[in-house]
C-alpha positions as CSV (number, residue, x, y, z in Angstrom):
1,X,-30.5,-13.1,19.5
2,X,-28.7,-14.3,16.4
3,X,-26.4,-17.2,16.5
4,X,-22.7,-16.7,15.5
5,X,-23.2,-18.4,12.1
6,X,-26.2,-16.0,11.4
7,X,-24.1,-13.0,12.4
8,X,-21.3,-14.2,10.0
9,X,-23.8,-14.4,7.2
10,X,-25.2,-11.0,7.9
11,X,-21.7,-9.5,8.2
12,X,-20.6,-11.1,4.9
13,X,-23.8,-9.9,3.2
14,X,-23.3,-6.3,4.3
15,X,-19.6,-6.5,3.3
16,X,-20.5,-7.7,-0.2
17,X,-23.2,-5.1,-0.5
18,X,-20.8,-2.3,0.4
19,X,-18.3,-3.6,-2.2
20,X,-20.9,-3.9,-5.0
21,X,-22.3,-0.4,-4.3
22,X,-18.9,1.1,-4.2
23,X,-17.8,-0.5,-7.5
24,X,-21.1,0.4,-9.1
25,X,-20.6,4.0,-8.2
26,X,-17.1,3.9,-9.8
27,X,-18.4,2.8,-13.2
28,X,-19.0,5.4,-15.9
29,X,-22.7,4.9,-15.4
30,X,-22.4,5.4,-11.7
31,X,-20.3,8.5,-12.1
32,X,-23.0,10.1,-14.2
33,X,-25.8,9.1,-11.8
34,X,-23.9,9.9,-8.6
35,X,-24.6,13.6,-9.2
36,X,-28.3,13.0,-9.7
37,X,-28.8,11.1,-6.4
38,X,-31.2,12.9,-4.1
39,X,-29.5,15.0,-1.4
40,X,-31.4,12.8,1.2
41,X,-29.5,9.7,0.0
42,X,-26.2,11.6,0.6
43,X,-27.3,12.5,4.1
44,X,-28.3,8.9,4.8
45,X,-24.9,7.6,3.4
46,X,-23.0,10.1,5.6
47,X,-24.9,9.3,8.8
48,X,-24.9,5.6,8.3
49,X,-21.2,5.5,7.2
50,X,-20.1,7.7,10.2
51,X,-22.1,5.6,12.7
52,X,-20.9,2.3,11.4
53,X,-17.4,3.5,11.1
54,X,-17.4,4.8,14.7
55,X,-18.9,1.5,15.9
56,X,-16.2,-0.5,14.2
57,X,-13.5,1.8,15.5
58,X,-14.7,1.2,19.1
59,X,-14.9,-2.5,18.4
60,X,-11.3,-2.4,17.1
61,X,-10.0,-0.5,20.2
62,X,-11.8,-2.9,22.5
63,X,-10.3,-5.9,20.6
64,X,-6.8,-4.4,21.0
65,X,-7.3,-3.9,24.8
66,X,-8.8,-7.4,25.4
67,X,-6.6,-10.3,26.5
68,X,-7.4,-12.4,23.4
69,X,-7.2,-9.4,21.1
70,X,-4.2,-7.8,19.7
71,X,-3.4,-6.0,16.5
72,X,-4.1,-9.1,14.4
73,X,-7.6,-9.5,15.7
74,X,-8.3,-5.8,15.5
75,X,-7.3,-5.4,11.9
76,X,-10.7,-6.6,10.6
77,X,-12.8,-4.1,12.5
78,X,-10.4,-1.3,11.6
79,X,-10.7,-2.2,7.9
80,X,-14.5,-2.1,8.2
81,X,-14.2,1.3,10.0
82,X,-12.0,2.9,7.5
83,X,-14.1,1.7,4.6
84,X,-17.3,3.0,6.2
85,X,-15.7,6.3,6.9
86,X,-14.4,6.6,3.4
87,X,-17.9,6.0,2.0
88,X,-19.2,8.8,4.3
89,X,-16.5,11.1,3.1
90,X,-17.4,10.4,-0.5
91,X,-20.9,11.8,0.0
92,X,-19.6,14.7,2.0
93,X,-17.8,15.9,-1.1
94,X,-20.9,15.4,-3.3
95,X,-20.6,17.6,-6.3
96,X,-17.4,19.3,-5.3
97,X,-14.7,17.1,-6.7
98,X,-15.6,14.0,-8.7
99,X,-11.9,12.8,-8.8
100,X,-11.7,12.9,-5.0
101,X,-14.9,10.9,-4.8
102,X,-13.4,8.2,-7.1
103,X,-10.3,8.0,-4.8
104,X,-12.4,7.6,-1.6
105,X,-14.7,5.0,-3.2
106,X,-11.7,3.1,-4.5
107,X,-10.1,3.3,-1.0
108,X,-13.4,2.0,0.5
109,X,-13.3,-1.0,-1.9
110,X,-9.7,-1.6,-1.2
111,X,-10.3,-1.8,2.6
112,X,-13.3,-4.0,2.2
113,X,-11.3,-6.4,0.1
114,X,-8.6,-6.4,2.7
115,X,-11.3,-7.2,5.3
116,X,-12.5,-10.1,3.2
117,X,-8.9,-11.5,3.0
118,X,-8.4,-11.0,6.8
119,X,-11.7,-12.7,7.6
120,X,-10.9,-15.6,5.3
121,X,-7.4,-16.0,6.9
122,X,-8.9,-15.9,10.4
123,X,-11.5,-18.6,9.4
124,X,-8.8,-20.8,7.9
125,X,-6.7,-20.5,11.1
126,X,-9.6,-21.3,13.3
127,X,-10.5,-24.4,11.2
128,X,-6.9,-25.7,11.3
129,X,-6.7,-25.5,15.1
């Protein structure tokens, strides 16, 4: 079992990985190569994005319904969920509409950045108490 500090490092690493990949696919080089990705990669992105999005949605709902939870505590899992689902939607539209793919990837990056800000604010609050 991982300690909470290890989980935080893993979560931060995965969050930064999602941001970097999303931004890389938004660059002109990424737009050119997005179409040449193998169809298996798109399937993996859709399956993993959907599963992680669903898991974070469940975590957010459970956080809202818990005694210590509330909307403020559930905002972080919801940001992760929306970002993961937007990445999955990006690869569902593979080859159909490149402009829509750019919007969904941009939205995924926006929600991941919001998650980073929320996580940093929560960490500052816990350190000040």
